[in-house]
Phi, psi and omega in degrees: 000122185293315179227105184278355181291129180224160170219144180235130178254127179235126180219172181239028181298149176240009181060040176242159182302324182290351177304329181300331180254336188250339183289149176231149178220142175241129172252129179256126179248136179186196179240135181260148173210147178284136178248162176287151181277072180295144186306316183295327177289317177298316180297318180296316179296315181294329178294319181282325183228069185301330180288351179252008184299317179298318177298314182298323184270359179294146178289346179273353180254161180227152174257123186249133175255139176248121176268112189282131175264319181195165176236150168236128178250124178246128177222165180050039175071321183218011176275114186245130175237131175260132182235124179250120182292000000 
């Protein structure tokens, strides 16, 4: 992997005007690395998403682990909290 630095944005927006005051978002910052497709991980993934088992077990797909460095929580449009695990 050329650049393992990643960020993931997770939010609860509903695309309504009140989102400016009520929506919250978490950004996860970390490093990604490919993991082996251990049976218990494949089974756990397939249990939650059975329709993707063939995709998951394909040699063209990879299972990626993110080692989290920190989180940023944004609420009330501009209130930012940094959280380091």
